[in-house]
py3Dmol code that shows the C-alpha trace and the ligand (Angstrom):
import py3Dmol

protein = """\
ATOM      1  CA  MET A   1     119.050  69.207 132.088  1.00  0.00           C
ATOM      2  CA  ILE A   2     116.511  70.811 129.742  1.00  0.00           C
ATOM      3  CA  LYS A   3     113.039  69.185 129.724  1.00  0.00           C
ATOM      4  CA  THR A   4     111.875  68.475 126.192  1.00  0.00           C
ATOM      5  CA  VAL A   5     108.347  67.282 127.044  1.00  0.00           C
ATOM      6  CA  TYR A   6     106.211  67.143 130.186  1.00  0.00           C
ATOM      7  CA  PHE A   7     102.627  67.058 131.399  1.00  0.00           C
ATOM      8  CA  GLN A   8     101.269  70.128 133.160  1.00  0.00           C
ATOM      9  CA  ASP A   9      97.799  69.516 134.576  1.00  0.00           C
ATOM     10  CA  ASP A  10      95.831  68.261 131.575  1.00  0.00           C
ATOM     11  CA  SER A  11      98.110  69.707 128.905  1.00  0.00           C
ATOM     12  CA  LEU A  12     101.295  68.523 127.283  1.00  0.00           C
ATOM     13  CA  MET A  13     104.133  71.035 127.208  1.00  0.00           C
ATOM     14  CA  LEU A  14     106.598  70.719 124.312  1.00  0.00           C
ATOM     15  CA  LEU A  15     109.859  72.601 124.019  1.00  0.00           C
ATOM     16  CA  ASP A  16     109.597  74.313 120.619  1.00  0.00           C
ATOM     17  CA  GLN A  17     112.965  73.492 119.057  1.00  0.00           C
ATOM     18  CA  SER A  18     112.184  75.478 115.907  1.00  0.00           C
ATOM     19  CA  GLN A  19     112.690  78.646 117.996  1.00  0.00           C
ATOM     20  CA  LEU A  20     116.071  77.694 119.435  1.00  0.00           C
ATOM     21  CA  PRO A  21     118.584  79.141 120.105  1.00  0.00           C
ATOM     22  CA  ASP A  22     116.815  82.536 119.977  1.00  0.00           C
ATOM     23  CA  LYS A  23     113.889  81.711 122.234  1.00  0.00           C
ATOM     24  CA  LEU A  24     113.256  79.082 124.881  1.00  0.00           C
ATOM     25  CA  LEU A  25     109.514  78.573 124.461  1.00  0.00           C
ATOM     26  CA  TYR A  26     107.159  75.754 125.363  1.00  0.00           C
ATOM     27  CA  GLU A  27     104.091  74.969 123.283  1.00  0.00           C
ATOM     28  CA  LYS A  28     100.981  73.952 125.216  1.00  0.00           C
ATOM     29  CA  CYS A  29      99.061  71.104 123.567  1.00  0.00           C
ATOM     30  CA  ASP A  30      95.541  70.183 124.644  1.00  0.00           C
ATOM     31  CA  ASN A  31      94.865  67.536 122.007  1.00  0.00           C
ATOM     32  CA  PRO A  32      96.789  64.980 119.911  1.00  0.00           C
ATOM     33  CA  ALA A  33      96.294  66.948 116.677  1.00  0.00           C
ATOM     34  CA  GLN A  34      98.440  69.750 118.128  1.00  0.00           C
ATOM     35  CA  VAL A  35     101.076  67.198 119.137  1.00  0.00           C
ATOM     36  CA  ALA A  36     101.074  65.686 115.629  1.00  0.00           C
ATOM     37  CA  ASP A  37     101.413  69.143 114.099  1.00  0.00           C
ATOM     38  CA  ALA A  38     104.373  69.955 116.372  1.00  0.00           C
ATOM     39  CA  ILE A  39     106.131  66.771 115.209  1.00  0.00           C
ATOM     40  CA  VAL A  40     105.465  67.503 111.518  1.00  0.00           C
ATOM     41  CA  ARG A  41     106.819  71.052 111.894  1.00  0.00           C
ATOM     42  CA  LEU A  42     109.976  69.838 113.694  1.00  0.00           C
ATOM     43  CA  LYS A  43     109.101  71.721 116.867  1.00  0.00           C
ATOM     44  CA  VAL A  44     109.727  68.303 118.397  1.00  0.00           C
ATOM     45  CA  ARG A  45     112.355  66.244 116.596  1.00  0.00           C
ATOM     46  CA  GLY A  46     114.960  63.517 117.061  1.00  0.00           C
ATOM     47  CA  ALA A  47     114.031  59.845 116.836  1.00  0.00           C
ATOM     48  CA  PRO A  48     113.657  58.913 120.552  1.00  0.00           C
ATOM     49  CA  LEU A  49     111.864  62.152 121.421  1.00  0.00           C
ATOM     50  CA  ILE A  50     109.413  61.825 118.520  1.00  0.00           C
ATOM     51  CA  GLY A  51     108.461  58.370 119.824  1.00  0.00           C
ATOM     52  CA  VAL A  52     107.949  59.390 123.445  1.00  0.00           C
ATOM     53  CA  THR A  53     106.110  62.589 122.476  1.00  0.00           C
ATOM     54  CA  ALA A  54     103.702  60.598 120.304  1.00  0.00           C
ATOM     55  CA  ALA A  55     103.147  58.257 123.267  1.00  0.00           C
ATOM     56  CA  PHE A  56     102.328  61.281 125.437  1.00  0.00           C
ATOM     57  CA  GLY A  57     100.041  62.508 122.638  1.00  0.00           C
ATOM     58  CA  LEU A  58      98.028  59.284 122.797  1.00  0.00           C
ATOM     59  CA  ALA A  59      97.793  59.512 126.597  1.00  0.00           C
ATOM     60  CA  LEU A  60      96.684  63.137 126.255  1.00  0.00           C
ATOM     61  CA  GLY A  61      93.970  62.126 123.785  1.00  0.00           C
ATOM     62  CA  ILE A  62      92.474  59.523 126.111  1.00  0.00           C
ATOM     63  CA  SER A  63      92.808  61.849 129.109  1.00  0.00           C
ATOM     64  CA  ASN A  64      90.803  64.581 127.389  1.00  0.00           C
ATOM     65  CA  TYR A  65      88.347  62.307 125.548  1.00  0.00           C
ATOM     66  CA  ARG A  66      84.751  63.394 126.168  1.00  0.00           C
ATOM     67  CA  GLY A  67      82.935  61.400 123.432  1.00  0.00           C
ATOM     68  CA  PRO A  68      80.658  58.370 123.768  1.00  0.00           C
ATOM     69  CA  ALA A  69      82.190  55.467 125.732  1.00  0.00           C
ATOM     70  CA  GLU A  70      81.501  52.965 122.933  1.00  0.00           C
ATOM     71  CA  GLN A  71      83.647  54.989 120.531  1.00  0.00           C
ATOM     72  CA  VAL A  72      86.859  55.140 122.598  1.00  0.00           C
ATOM     73  CA  ASP A  73      88.477  52.264 120.679  1.00  0.00           C
ATOM     74  CA  GLN A  74      87.777  54.003 117.393  1.00  0.00           C
ATOM     75  CA  TYR A  75      89.128  57.292 118.750  1.00  0.00           C
ATOM     76  CA  PHE A  76      92.270  55.610 120.079  1.00  0.00           C
ATOM     77  CA  GLN A  77      93.029  53.955 116.731  1.00  0.00           C
ATOM     78  CA  ALA A  78      92.356  57.139 114.732  1.00  0.00           C
ATOM     79  CA  THR A  79      94.672  59.085 117.058  1.00  0.00           C
ATOM     80  CA  ARG A  80      97.365  56.430 116.833  1.00  0.00           C
ATOM     81  CA  LYS A  81      97.189  56.576 113.026  1.00  0.00           C
ATOM     82  CA  LEU A  82      97.335  60.363 113.015  1.00  0.00           C
ATOM     83  CA  LEU A  83     100.481  60.355 115.156  1.00  0.00           C
ATOM     84  CA  ALA A  84     102.017  57.550 113.068  1.00  0.00           C
ATOM     85  CA  SER A  85     101.530  59.607 109.895  1.00  0.00           C
ATOM     86  CA  THR A  86     103.698  62.501 111.087  1.00  0.00           C
ATOM     87  CA  ARG A  87     107.183  61.318 110.082  1.00  0.00           C
ATOM     88  CA  PRO A  88     108.104  58.122 108.236  1.00  0.00           C
ATOM     89  CA  THR A  89     111.800  57.454 108.892  1.00  0.00           C
ATOM     90  CA  ALA A  90     112.443  57.256 112.650  1.00  0.00           C
ATOM     91  CA  VAL A  91     111.272  53.797 113.703  1.00  0.00           C
ATOM     92  CA  ASN A  92     111.111  54.849 117.372  1.00  0.00           C
ATOM     93  CA  LEU A  93     107.787  56.530 116.548  1.00  0.00           C
ATOM     94  CA  PHE A  94     106.171  53.247 115.488  1.00  0.00           C
ATOM     95  CA  TRP A  95     107.883  51.367 118.306  1.00  0.00           C
ATOM     96  CA  ALA A  96     106.468  53.750 120.915  1.00  0.00           C
ATOM     97  CA  LEU A  97     102.976  53.763 119.410  1.00  0.00           C
ATOM     98  CA  LYS A  98     102.955  49.967 119.331  1.00  0.00           C
ATOM     99  CA  ARG A  99     103.912  49.865 123.003  1.00  0.00           C
ATOM    100  CA  MET A 100     101.077  52.277 123.824  1.00  0.00           C
ATOM    101  CA  GLU A 101      98.643  50.211 121.795  1.00  0.00           C
ATOM    102  CA  LYS A 102      99.648  47.129 123.773  1.00  0.00           C
ATOM    103  CA  ALA A 103      99.036  48.991 127.061  1.00  0.00           C
ATOM    104  CA  TYR A 104      95.691  50.225 125.747  1.00  0.00           C
ATOM    105  CA  MET A 105      94.557  46.764 124.624  1.00  0.00           C
ATOM    106  CA  THR A 106      95.535  45.245 127.967  1.00  0.00           C
ATOM    107  CA  HIS A 107      93.634  47.855 129.995  1.00  0.00           C
ATOM    108  CA  ARG A 108      90.756  48.944 127.767  1.00  0.00           C
ATOM    109  CA  HIS A 109      88.222  47.242 130.059  1.00  0.00           C
ATOM    110  CA  LEU A 110      89.010  49.801 132.789  1.00  0.00           C
ATOM    111  CA  ASP A 111      87.034  53.005 133.277  1.00  0.00           C
ATOM    112  CA  LEU A 112      88.251  55.885 131.133  1.00  0.00           C
ATOM    113  CA  GLU A 113      89.916  57.802 133.953  1.00  0.00           C
ATOM    114  CA  THR A 114      91.965  54.799 135.090  1.00  0.00           C
ATOM    115  CA  LEU A 115      92.786  53.905 131.482  1.00  0.00           C
ATOM    116  CA  ALA A 116      94.076  57.442 130.908  1.00  0.00           C
ATOM    117  CA  GLN A 117      96.259  57.144 134.040  1.00  0.00           C
ATOM    118  CA  VAL A 118      97.674  53.830 132.844  1.00  0.00           C
ATOM    119  CA  LEU A 119      98.582  55.320 129.444  1.00  0.00           C
ATOM    120  CA  ARG A 120     100.147  58.355 131.026  1.00  0.00           C
ATOM    121  CA  ALA A 121     102.197  56.114 133.326  1.00  0.00           C
ATOM    122  CA  GLU A 122     103.341  54.070 130.320  1.00  0.00           C
ATOM    123  CA  ALA A 123     104.501  57.215 128.493  1.00  0.00           C
ATOM    124  CA  GLU A 124     106.237  58.467 131.669  1.00  0.00           C
ATOM    125  CA  ALA A 125     107.960  55.077 131.977  1.00  0.00           C
ATOM    126  CA  MET A 126     109.245  55.364 128.397  1.00  0.00           C
ATOM    127  CA  PHE A 127     110.502  58.856 129.208  1.00  0.00           C
ATOM    128  CA  ALA A 128     112.445  57.661 132.263  1.00  0.00           C
ATOM    129  CA  GLU A 129     113.752  54.563 130.457  1.00  0.00           C
ATOM    130  CA  ASP A 130     115.030  56.705 127.585  1.00  0.00           C
ATOM    131  CA  ILE A 131     117.185  58.791 129.934  1.00  0.00           C
ATOM    132  CA  ALA A 132     118.567  55.664 131.628  1.00  0.00           C
ATOM    133  CA  ILE A 133     119.299  54.104 128.220  1.00  0.00           C
ATOM    134  CA  ASN A 134     121.111  57.238 127.054  1.00  0.00           C
ATOM    135  CA  ARG A 135     123.262  57.228 130.175  1.00  0.00           C
ATOM    136  CA  ALA A 136     124.171  53.595 129.522  1.00  0.00           C
ATOM    137  CA  ILE A 137     125.010  54.457 125.893  1.00  0.00           C
ATOM    138  CA  GLY A 138     127.190  57.273 127.203  1.00  0.00           C
ATOM    139  CA  ASP A 139     129.014  55.001 129.654  1.00  0.00           C
ATOM    140  CA  HIS A 140     129.762  52.384 127.003  1.00  0.00           C
ATOM    141  CA  GLY A 141     130.548  54.879 124.268  1.00  0.00           C
ATOM    142  CA  GLN A 142     132.999  57.079 126.179  1.00  0.00           C
ATOM    143  CA  GLU A 143     135.468  54.199 126.037  1.00  0.00           C
ATOM    144  CA  VAL A 144     136.075  54.806 122.336  1.00  0.00           C
ATOM    145  CA  VAL A 145     136.921  58.479 122.912  1.00  0.00           C
ATOM    146  CA  PRO A 146     140.668  59.029 123.363  1.00  0.00           C
ATOM    147  CA  LYS A 147     142.043  61.571 125.825  1.00  0.00           C
ATOM    148  CA  GLY A 148     142.104  64.951 124.084  1.00  0.00           C
ATOM    149  CA  GLY A 149     139.440  63.619 121.704  1.00  0.00           C
ATOM    150  CA  ARG A 150     138.229  65.714 118.816  1.00  0.00           C
ATOM    151  CA  VAL A 151     134.820  64.368 117.855  1.00  0.00           C
ATOM    152  CA  LEU A 152     132.790  65.322 114.814  1.00  0.00           C
ATOM    153  CA  THR A 153     128.999  64.999 114.786  1.00  0.00           C
ATOM    154  CA  ILE A 154     126.048  65.990 112.622  1.00  0.00           C
ATOM    155  CA  CYS A 155     122.489  67.063 113.379  1.00  0.00           C
ATOM    156  CA  ASN A 156     121.485  66.987 117.036  1.00  0.00           C
ATOM    157  CA  ALA A 157     121.452  63.639 118.793  1.00  0.00           C
ATOM    158  CA  GLY A 158     121.493  65.246 122.216  1.00  0.00           C
ATOM    159  CA  ALA A 159     119.228  65.954 125.178  1.00  0.00           C
ATOM    160  CA  LEU A 160     117.035  67.894 122.757  1.00  0.00           C
ATOM    161  CA  ALA A 161     116.512  64.870 120.509  1.00  0.00           C
ATOM    162  CA  THR A 162     115.702  62.535 123.398  1.00  0.00           C
ATOM    163  CA  CYS A 163     114.122  62.693 126.843  1.00  0.00           C
ATOM    164  CA  GLY A 164     117.463  63.850 128.209  1.00  0.00           C
ATOM    165  CA  TYR A 165     121.254  63.316 128.013  1.00  0.00           C
ATOM    166  CA  GLY A 166     121.245  62.239 124.350  1.00  0.00           C
ATOM    167  CA  THR A 167     122.757  59.417 122.306  1.00  0.00           C
ATOM    168  CA  ALA A 168     125.727  60.736 120.285  1.00  0.00           C
ATOM    169  CA  LEU A 169     125.922  63.775 122.576  1.00  0.00           C
ATOM    170  CA  GLY A 170     125.394  61.436 125.537  1.00  0.00           C
ATOM    171  CA  VAL A 171     128.660  59.721 124.605  1.00  0.00           C
ATOM    172  CA  ILE A 172     130.313  63.119 124.269  1.00  0.00           C
ATOM    173  CA  ARG A 173     128.885  64.211 127.670  1.00  0.00           C
ATOM    174  CA  SER A 174     130.177  61.048 129.354  1.00  0.00           C
ATOM    175  CA  ALA A 175     133.588  61.550 127.761  1.00  0.00           C
ATOM    176  CA  ALA A 176     133.591  65.241 128.736  1.00  0.00           C
ATOM    177  CA  VAL A 177     133.007  64.539 132.446  1.00  0.00           C
ATOM    178  CA  ARG A 178     136.069  62.266 132.278  1.00  0.00           C
ATOM    179  CA  GLY A 179     138.054  65.183 130.838  1.00  0.00           C
ATOM    180  CA  LYS A 180     138.499  63.515 127.463  1.00  0.00           C
ATOM    181  CA  ILE A 181     136.965  66.041 125.078  1.00  0.00           C
ATOM    182  CA  ASP A 182     139.242  68.586 123.461  1.00  0.00           C
ATOM    183  CA  LYS A 183     136.719  69.659 120.842  1.00  0.00           C
ATOM    184  CA  VAL A 184     133.402  68.788 119.242  1.00  0.00           C
ATOM    185  CA  TRP A 185     133.065  69.667 115.572  1.00  0.00           C
ATOM    186  CA  ALA A 186     129.372  70.383 114.948  1.00  0.00           C
ATOM    187  CA  CYS A 187     128.316  70.197 111.303  1.00  0.00           C
ATOM    188  CA  GLU A 188     125.679  72.875 110.729  1.00  0.00           C
ATOM    189  CA  THR A 189     123.311  70.330 109.115  1.00  0.00           C
ATOM    190  CA  ARG A 190     121.629  72.000 106.184  1.00  0.00           C
ATOM    191  CA  PRO A 191     118.808  72.679 105.578  1.00  0.00           C
ATOM    192  CA  VAL A 192     117.188  72.774 109.060  1.00  0.00           C
ATOM    193  CA  LEU A 193     120.448  73.571 110.870  1.00  0.00           C
ATOM    194  CA  GLN A 194     119.995  71.257 113.853  1.00  0.00           C
ATOM    195  CA  GLY A 195     123.785  71.299 114.309  1.00  0.00           C
ATOM    196  CA  ALA A 196     124.173  75.079 114.231  1.00  0.00           C
ATOM    197  CA  ARG A 197     121.032  75.878 116.204  1.00  0.00           C
ATOM    198  CA  LEU A 198     120.713  72.967 118.637  1.00  0.00           C
ATOM    199  CA  THR A 199     123.975  71.032 119.096  1.00  0.00           C
ATOM    200  CA  VAL A 200     126.060  74.185 119.463  1.00  0.00           C
ATOM    201  CA  TRP A 201     123.546  75.624 121.949  1.00  0.00           C
ATOM    202  CA  GLU A 202     123.271  72.399 123.948  1.00  0.00           C
ATOM    203  CA  LEU A 203     127.036  71.906 124.278  1.00  0.00           C
ATOM    204  CA  MET A 204     127.762  75.546 125.061  1.00  0.00           C
ATOM    205  CA  GLN A 205     125.187  75.433 127.896  1.00  0.00           C
ATOM    206  CA  GLU A 206     127.452  72.876 129.572  1.00  0.00           C
ATOM    207  CA  GLY A 207     130.793  74.378 128.655  1.00  0.00           C
ATOM    208  CA  ILE A 208     131.762  71.490 126.354  1.00  0.00           C
ATOM    209  CA  PRO A 209     134.145  72.962 123.737  1.00  0.00           C
ATOM    210  CA  VAL A 210     132.433  73.087 120.353  1.00  0.00           C
ATOM    211  CA  ALA A 211     133.273  74.599 116.969  1.00  0.00           C
ATOM    212  CA  LEU A 212     130.783  75.024 114.150  1.00  0.00           C
ATOM    213  CA  ILE A 213     131.578  74.057 110.559  1.00  0.00           C
ATOM    214  CA  THR A 214     129.411  73.987 107.466  1.00  0.00           C
ATOM    215  CA  ASP A 215     128.702  70.491 106.170  1.00  0.00           C
ATOM    216  CA  GLY A 216     131.055  71.011 103.219  1.00  0.00           C
ATOM    217  CA  MET A 217     133.985  71.721 105.561  1.00  0.00           C
ATOM    218  CA  ALA A 218     133.946  68.277 107.181  1.00  0.00           C
ATOM    219  CA  GLY A 219     136.253  66.631 104.611  1.00  0.00           C
ATOM    220  CA  TYR A 220     138.905  69.326 104.823  1.00  0.00           C
ATOM    221  CA  THR A 221     138.767  69.276 108.642  1.00  0.00           C
ATOM    222  CA  MET A 222     139.436  65.521 108.508  1.00  0.00           C
ATOM    223  CA  GLN A 223     142.196  65.953 105.932  1.00  0.00           C
ATOM    224  CA  LEU A 224     143.935  68.412 108.277  1.00  0.00           C
ATOM    225  CA  GLY A 225     144.044  65.665 110.927  1.00  0.00           C
ATOM    226  CA  LYS A 226     141.730  67.539 113.270  1.00  0.00           C
ATOM    227  CA  VAL A 227     139.144  64.760 113.762  1.00  0.00           C
ATOM    228  CA  ASP A 228     139.819  61.653 115.900  1.00  0.00           C
ATOM    229  CA  LEU A 229     136.406  60.058 115.541  1.00  0.00           C
ATOM    230  CA  ILE A 230     132.870  60.630 114.348  1.00  0.00           C
ATOM    231  CA  ILE A 231     129.773  59.855 116.403  1.00  0.00           C
ATOM    232  CA  VAL A 232     126.264  60.242 115.008  1.00  0.00           C
ATOM    233  CA  GLY A 233     122.753  59.212 116.056  1.00  0.00           C
ATOM    234  CA  ALA A 234     120.309  57.062 114.101  1.00  0.00           C
ATOM    235  CA  ASP A 235     116.691  57.166 113.017  1.00  0.00           C
ATOM    236  CA  ARG A 236     116.419  53.549 111.940  1.00  0.00           C
ATOM    237  CA  ILE A 237     118.861  50.643 111.828  1.00  0.00           C
ATOM    238  CA  ALA A 238     118.136  47.674 109.552  1.00  0.00           C
ATOM    239  CA  ALA A 239     118.780  44.093 110.698  1.00  0.00           C
ATOM    240  CA  ASN A 240     122.071  44.056 108.729  1.00  0.00           C
ATOM    241  CA  GLY A 241     123.358  47.216 110.456  1.00  0.00           C
ATOM    242  CA  ASP A 242     122.649  49.778 107.698  1.00  0.00           C
ATOM    243  CA  VAL A 243     121.791  53.091 109.358  1.00  0.00           C
ATOM    244  CA  ALA A 244     119.402  55.872 108.352  1.00  0.00           C
ATOM    245  CA  ASN A 245     120.311  59.191 109.918  1.00  0.00           C
ATOM    246  CA  LYS A 246     120.230  62.881 109.077  1.00  0.00           C
ATOM    247  CA  ILE A 247     121.093  63.807 105.505  1.00  0.00           C
ATOM    248  CA  GLY A 248     124.859  64.240 105.260  1.00  0.00           C
ATOM    249  CA  THR A 249     125.677  61.288 107.519  1.00  0.00           C
ATOM    250  CA  PHE A 250     126.531  58.989 104.597  1.00  0.00           C
ATOM    251  CA  SER A 251     128.973  61.572 103.161  1.00  0.00           C
ATOM    252  CA  LEU A 252     130.688  61.770 106.564  1.00  0.00           C
ATOM    253  CA  ALA A 253     131.010  57.965 106.699  1.00  0.00           C
ATOM    254  CA  VAL A 254     132.620  57.877 103.243  1.00  0.00           C
ATOM    255  CA  LEU A 255     135.021  60.648 104.231  1.00  0.00           C
ATOM    256  CA  ALA A 256     135.812  58.870 107.502  1.00  0.00           C
ATOM    257  CA  SER A 257     136.606  55.664 105.628  1.00  0.00           C
ATOM    258  CA  TYR A 258     138.895  57.568 103.212  1.00  0.00           C
ATOM    259  CA  HIS A 259     140.758  59.150 106.125  1.00  0.00           C
ATOM    260  CA  ASN A 260     140.767  56.037 108.338  1.00  0.00           C
ATOM    261  CA  ILE A 261     138.764  57.752 111.046  1.00  0.00           C
ATOM    262  CA  PRO A 262     136.502  55.566 113.261  1.00  0.00           C
ATOM    263  CA  PHE A 263     132.828  56.143 112.540  1.00  0.00           C
ATOM    264  CA  TYR A 264     130.374  55.271 115.349  1.00  0.00           C
ATOM    265  CA  VAL A 265     126.589  55.296 115.543  1.00  0.00           C
ATOM    266  CA  ALA A 266     125.020  55.759 119.000  1.00  0.00           C
ATOM    267  CA  ALA A 267     121.422  54.595 119.355  1.00  0.00           C
ATOM    268  CA  PRO A 268     119.041  52.719 121.651  1.00  0.00           C
ATOM    269  CA  LEU A 269     118.034  49.204 120.607  1.00  0.00           C
ATOM    270  CA  SER A 270     114.514  50.538 119.939  1.00  0.00           C
ATOM    271  CA  THR A 271     116.019  52.165 116.816  1.00  0.00           C
ATOM    272  CA  ILE A 272     116.579  48.742 115.258  1.00  0.00           C
ATOM    273  CA  ASP A 273     113.904  47.699 112.812  1.00  0.00           C
ATOM    274  CA  TRP A 274     114.155  43.913 112.928  1.00  0.00           C
ATOM    275  CA  SER A 275     111.542  43.610 110.196  1.00  0.00           C
ATOM    276  CA  ILE A 276     113.755  44.918 107.413  1.00  0.00           C
ATOM    277  CA  ASP A 277     116.848  43.248 106.012  1.00  0.00           C
ATOM    278  CA  ASN A 278     118.766  46.285 104.799  1.00  0.00           C
ATOM    279  CA  GLY A 279     118.799  50.050 104.487  1.00  0.00           C
ATOM    280  CA  ALA A 280     117.261  50.124 101.007  1.00  0.00           C
ATOM    281  CA  GLN A 281     113.937  49.288 102.652  1.00  0.00           C
ATOM    282  CA  ILE A 282     113.997  52.283 105.009  1.00  0.00           C
ATOM    283  CA  PRO A 283     111.457  54.944 103.968  1.00  0.00           C
ATOM    284  CA  ILE A 284     113.275  58.234 103.559  1.00  0.00           C
ATOM    285  CA  GLU A 285     111.253  61.341 104.324  1.00  0.00           C
ATOM    286  CA  GLU A 286     111.271  64.052 101.673  1.00  0.00           C
ATOM    287  CA  ARG A 287     110.417  67.441 103.097  1.00  0.00           C
ATOM    288  CA  HIS A 288     109.114  70.657 101.569  1.00  0.00           C
ATOM    289  CA  GLN A 289     111.335  72.272  98.944  1.00  0.00           C
ATOM    290  CA  ASP A 290     111.129  75.636 100.712  1.00  0.00           C
ATOM    291  CA  GLU A 291     113.264  74.263 103.561  1.00  0.00           C
ATOM    292  CA  VAL A 292     116.179  74.497 101.117  1.00  0.00           C
ATOM    293  CA  ARG A 293     115.096  77.611  99.222  1.00  0.00           C
ATOM    294  CA  LEU A 294     114.675  79.823 102.271  1.00  0.00           C
ATOM    295  CA  ILE A 295     116.728  80.694 105.306  1.00  0.00           C
ATOM    296  CA  ALA A 296     115.019  82.554 108.164  1.00  0.00           C
ATOM    297  CA  GLY A 297     112.122  83.414 105.848  1.00  0.00           C
ATOM    298  CA  SER A 298     114.258  84.877 103.022  1.00  0.00           C
ATOM    299  CA  TYR A 299     114.939  83.250  99.667  1.00  0.00           C
ATOM    300  CA  LEU A 300     118.591  82.430  99.154  1.00  0.00           C
ATOM    301  CA  THR A 301     117.996  81.231  95.604  1.00  0.00           C
ATOM    302  CA  VAL A 302     115.672  81.739  92.658  1.00  0.00           C
ATOM    303  CA  PRO A 303     112.281  81.027  94.288  1.00  0.00           C
ATOM    304  CA  GLU A 304     111.097  78.736  91.446  1.00  0.00           C
ATOM    305  CA  VAL A 305     114.156  76.477  91.375  1.00  0.00           C
ATOM    306  CA  GLU A 306     113.481  72.764  91.675  1.00  0.00           C
ATOM    307  CA  VAL A 307     114.785  71.285  94.923  1.00  0.00           C
ATOM    308  CA  PHE A 308     115.444  67.735  96.132  1.00  0.00           C
ATOM    309  CA  ASN A 309     115.111  67.652  99.932  1.00  0.00           C
ATOM    310  CA  PRO A 310     115.550  64.209 101.479  1.00  0.00           C
ATOM    311  CA  ALA A 311     115.733  64.586 105.278  1.00  0.00           C
ATOM    312  CA  PHE A 312     117.806  61.421 105.799  1.00  0.00           C
ATOM    313  CA  ASP A 313     120.270  59.137 104.055  1.00  0.00           C
ATOM    314  CA  VAL A 314     121.428  55.573 104.579  1.00  0.00           C
ATOM    315  CA  THR A 315     124.960  54.653 105.612  1.00  0.00           C
ATOM    316  CA  PRO A 316     125.889  51.092 104.612  1.00  0.00           C
ATOM    317  CA  GLN A 317     126.968  48.929 107.528  1.00  0.00           C
ATOM    318  CA  HIS A 318     130.465  48.287 106.145  1.00  0.00           C
ATOM    319  CA  LEU A 319     131.339  51.950 106.763  1.00  0.00           C
ATOM    320  CA  ILE A 320     130.381  51.759 110.449  1.00  0.00           C
ATOM    321  CA  THR A 321     133.056  50.961 113.043  1.00  0.00           C
ATOM    322  CA  GLY A 322     130.564  50.171 115.794  1.00  0.00           C
ATOM    323  CA  ILE A 323     127.021  50.758 117.008  1.00  0.00           C
ATOM    324  CA  ILE A 324     126.987  52.049 120.577  1.00  0.00           C
ATOM    325  CA  SER A 325     123.875  50.744 122.345  1.00  0.00           C
ATOM    326  CA  GLU A 326     122.702  50.551 125.950  1.00  0.00           C
ATOM    327  CA  LYS A 327     123.913  46.942 125.993  1.00  0.00           C
ATOM    328  CA  GLY A 328     127.425  47.762 124.821  1.00  0.00           C
ATOM    329  CA  ILE A 329     129.255  48.409 121.574  1.00  0.00           C
ATOM    330  CA  ILE A 330     128.064  46.219 118.718  1.00  0.00           C
ATOM    331  CA  LYS A 331     130.833  45.348 116.275  1.00  0.00           C
ATOM    332  CA  PRO A 332     130.717  43.817 112.777  1.00  0.00           C
ATOM    333  CA  PRO A 333     129.563  41.420 111.466  1.00  0.00           C
ATOM    334  CA  TYR A 334     126.334  43.211 112.361  1.00  0.00           C
ATOM    335  CA  LEU A 335     123.874  40.673 111.009  1.00  0.00           C
ATOM    336  CA  SER A 336     124.905  38.013 113.529  1.00  0.00           C
ATOM    337  CA  ALA A 337     125.750  40.463 116.331  1.00  0.00           C
ATOM    338  CA  LEU A 338     122.317  42.097 116.101  1.00  0.00           C
ATOM    339  CA  GLU A 339     120.558  38.755 115.731  1.00  0.00           C
ATOM    340  CA  GLN A 340     122.216  37.604 118.945  1.00  0.00           C
ATOM    341  CA  LEU A 341     121.047  40.748 120.795  1.00  0.00           C
ATOM    342  CA  LYS A 342     117.505  40.133 119.617  1.00  0.00           C
ATOM    343  CA  THR A 343     117.423  36.637 121.039  1.00  0.00           C
ATOM    344  CA  ASN A 344     119.075  37.596 124.361  1.00  0.00           C
TER     345      ASN A 344
END
"""
ligand_1 = """\
15
MRU
O 114.854 65.606 111.315
P 115.306 65.383 112.728
O 115.852 66.611 113.375
O 114.235 64.704 113.565
O 116.513 64.344 112.602
C 117.149 63.875 113.735
C 118.314 63.016 113.465
O 118.618 62.677 112.347
C 119.059 62.482 114.666
O 120.408 62.316 114.390
C 118.467 61.129 115.051
O 117.073 61.224 115.187
C 119.036 60.610 116.308
S 118.501 61.564 117.704
C 119.061 60.850 119.132
"""
view = py3Dmol.view(width=600, height=400)
view.addModel(protein, "pdb")
view.setStyle({"model": 0}, {"cartoon": {"style": "trace"}})
view.addModel(ligand_1, "xyz")
view.setStyle({"model": 1}, {"stick": {}})
view.zoomTo()
view.show()
């Protein structure tokens, strides 16, 4: 399985997803500012991977810190804030940084070298846990895929968006090894084309049958009876079950409801933001207007046209058939089901 992030000596190597599928290139980062920049530019993307990469970025910073010993705390906090400022929607980023801060606070009395090792081990643990969680999501989720299943997805919630295996694509992988997948419909996912560039590439690497459609073709594909279920990932889930995910997800959920097609969200429990009651409180990232105006460096419209470019949308919980987590499939009513998971 493709490695999305790993340490090599004293550098962090990041698979540059902005170059896929043309080039398989790794970016070498020697400091947290380079890691933050890679996240902002979507070289590294996908909620779980953003979180773990930021954790590695913090470990990298402490590893390579050469300033005065009495200023390490200050440096750690400044680096944590820098990484936290990269992308606002995926809660996994803040979850991972909080976990690293806890590890730092517990071990800050140690000498710098040992402290750096502890932080690196914490980030490595998150990496390994993420893969195990995705496999559990896959095992639970494959149960909802019928034999001969035709599954529609958007964006890339695969090995590339995580530390390996994937969430929505993890479910598809687990169903595929059981011979259940007839076809995956990959929505291209305008404007950054994660579906066309990443999901198609990832599935074709493994011989899982995939067909590409533009986002606007999803409704007609459903109307033709060619979609059995929809599985998407998530960037943040509110305590009531509302889900923020890649722009276009909400439209798919409405279309699924109209056509009576089950609509599932696959995500680790770390994607749940227990501090917010509903999706209206989720900060939605707005990205540069040029992402919509240009394709592969060429304008496809009048260069001065005004653009609205939200990177995510919110799907209300009542449109969601189930949330596939590492602990099983969560069914409505979500408020009480999620509350119960929190206390267990
Ligand atoms: O802007 P991106 O590419 O980071 O958006 C990613 C998504 O919306 C994914 O569906 C989500 O993070 C889940 S990834 C397992």
